[in-house]
N, C-alpha and C positions, 0 to 999 in steps of 0.2 A: 837350729830350727827357729824359724821365723813365724811366730803366733800369727803376724797380721798377713802372711802369705797363705795359711792354713785357713784362716777366716775367709779369704777371697774364694778359695777353692770350696769352702762349705757353701758359700752363698750361691756360688755358680751352680754347684751340683743340685742343692736343695731347690734352687728356683726351676731348674729343668725337670726335677722329678715332680714337683707341685703341678706343672703344667700336665704331665702325663696323669697323675692322680685324677684331676678333672675329667680328663679325656676318658678315662676308665670307669669312673663313676655311674655315667650313664648306664653301663652295662650292669652294674653291682644294686645299686637302688632297687629295692623290691625283693631282696635277699633271696633270688633265685641262684646265685654263684657264691656260697658261703660255706666254710668250713669252720670248724672249732678248735680251740687249743686246750686251756686249763678247764673251761666248763662250757655249759650250753650258751651262755653269754659272752664268752670271750672269743669274738669270731675273728677270722681271718679272710681276705677277700683276694680277689683277682689283683685289684689295685694293690694291697700289701705286697703281693710276689712280684708282680712286675716292677713296683717302684723299686723295691730292693734290688732288682736285678740289674736296673739302670743304674741306681747309685754305684754298685759294685763294678759296673763296667767303666763307669766315668772315673772313679777312683783310680782303678788299675791303669787307665790310660794316662791320667795325670800324675801319679805317685805309685809306680808298680811295685817299690819296695814296702810299702805301707801293708798294715792288716786292717780287717774289717770286723767288727763285731755287731751283727745285725738281729733285731729282734726275730726275723722269720728264718735266716740262713745261718744263725750261729756264729762262731768264729771261724777264722781262717788261721789260726794258731796262736801260739804264746809270744807277745812282743818282748823282743830282746832290750836291754837299757838302752834308752833313748830312741827306740823305734817308735814310730807313729802308729796309734791304732784308731780307726774311725769308729765310734760309736753311733749306730744309726737306728732311728725309728721311722720306717718308710712312710707310714700314714699313723701319726698318733691321733687316736680319737676314732679308731674305727667304726665303734657302733654309731658315733654321730654321722660319720661318711655313709654308711650304710643307708642311714635314715634320712638323709637330705639334710641333715643340719649342717650349718657352717663352719661349726668349731672343731677344725683338725688342722693338722699341720705335717709337714715333713721336717725332721729334726735331725742335724749332723753334728757330732760334737769330735774333735780331734783330741786324743788323748796321748800323753807322753809320761812314762813312768807312772802311770797311775791318776794321771791329774789331767783334769780338761783344760787345753791351752787356747782352744778356739772352738767358734761353733756359731751354727745359725738355724733359725726356726723360721720356716716360710709358710704362710698361710695361703691355701692355693685359693679360696673364695676372695677374700679382701684383698689379697697381693700384697699384705704387709710382710716385710723383711725384717726380723729380728736377729741382731748379729753382736759379735763379742769376740775380742783377742785379749787374753790374759794382761793385765798392764795397759790396756790400751782403752778401757771403757766399753759400753755399750750403747748401741745405737737402735732406733726403729727408723727405717726409711730416712735416714740420714739425720734424724732428730737425737740428741744425746739423751740418754735414759737416767733418771734419778727417782730413787724409792720414794715412798711416802715419808713424811717428818713427823706423822702423827704419835703420839705418846700415851694415848688413853685408850686402854685395851677396850673399854665399855663402848667405844664408839667405832672400833676398827671393823672393816670388812673383810672377812676371811674366807679363803677359798678352801675346798678340800676335796677328795674322792672317794669313791667307795670301791672297794674291790671286786672281782669277778667270783671268788668263793662265796657262798652263801653265808658261811659261819663267820668269817672276816667281816664282811658287809653288815652282818647284823651286829657284831661287836663296835665297828666304826659308828653305824648309825646310832647305839646307845650312848657313846662318849659325846657324838656331835648333840644329842637330844640335851645332854646334861650340861653342855657349854654355851648352848644357844642363848642362854638368857643372860649371859655373862660378857657377849661380844655385842659390837655393833648390828651386823647381820653375817650373813653365809652367802657364798656363791659355791655351785656345783657345775662346771662346764662340760666335764667328763674328757677333757684334754690336759694332762698334766704340763707338758710344754708351755702351752699357752697361758696356764696359769702362773707358771714361773715368771714369764715375760710379763704379765699383768702387774706381777709384785714390781719387777724391775721398772714399769712404767709408773706407778703410783696408782695404778687402777685398781689392785687391790692390797691392802695393808699387811697381810700375811698370807700363808699358805702351809698346810701340811696334808700328809697322807701316809699310811702304812703300805708297805708292799710295792713300792716302785721298783722298778728295774733300772739298771745303768743307762739303757736307751732312752727311758722316760724322761730322765733328769738331767742327762749330760750336757746338751747344749743349754738348754733354759737356766739350769741353776747357775752357769757361767755367766749367762747374761744377768742374771738377778745380782750375782754378787760384784759383778763389775758396775753395776749401777748403786752399788752402795748396802745391798741387803745383806743380813746376817744368814749366813747357808749352814745347814746342817743335814748331812746326808747319810743314808743307810751305812751300818757297819759297826762301829764301838757304839757303846751305849753310856756315854759319861753323864746324862742327864736324866736317866729313867724312862725315856720315851721308847725306849726298845730299840733293838738292833736294826729293825726294818722301818725305822721312821725317816721320812724326811720333813724338815721344816725350814721354811724360807719366810724372813719376815723384814720390815722395817727395823733398823737397828734397836730403836728405843722399845720394840714390842715384842722382841725375840726371847727375852727373857721373862716377861710375865706370861705370855702365850705358853711356853714351854711349862711353865709352873702350874698353869689352869689345866693343861691337858694331862699332865702327870696326876694330879690331884684328882682328875676325873676318871683315871683308869686307862688313859690311853697306853701305857706301857704293857698292859695285858693285850692288847689288840693281837700282836704279833703278824 
């Protein structure tokens, strides 16, 4: 399995899908063609469903033996050992998408045996293409990516997100309020994949969020890791952040940021 080949497929399919997302958005901005998922603020649009349908069609043509796990369409089966499964977010940042904001993306990650080996995140509005293959580094529009080298958490610009569930959002906001005076600044874009890419580029020094799904972080976390970031994904809880936590940061900041979040109650966000 060649990760570089899978990376090229991810870039091509995500790029075509990004163009579709822009063309459909003209009909969904204004909120007249919206449905909801987990809550009234967790929307799904014509764009989400049309884009995921295109992704599945293109992947089926390019690699008919692969499986797909998509945010809107679920999974197409359980992968066998060594089988590729594509983890797809057809539009990450749907609320931004429906409100006319530019911070949304198309994200595709190729997973083998539970590990993401290649991926791409494409920004429809700016046209930026973020990409990586495991062991080959990460790039944005051809430029190699490197994380921040900052070592002082009190100067760090940290990204985060707030969940759709009102209770979780309140707990997240409370933790954020407690750590805000201990870090340099905070950013909240509403698009996890782009936040992870921002860590890869050194635009953010770190990012954390509770409740992300595999399609939210699949490609972005690999891009950040290949740029040198420390990456902690949902699953096991070795550090007290909780099983639902994602944390990606410049290497020198990962431990102090984790310790600060744990001390301020992030492990109870769930």
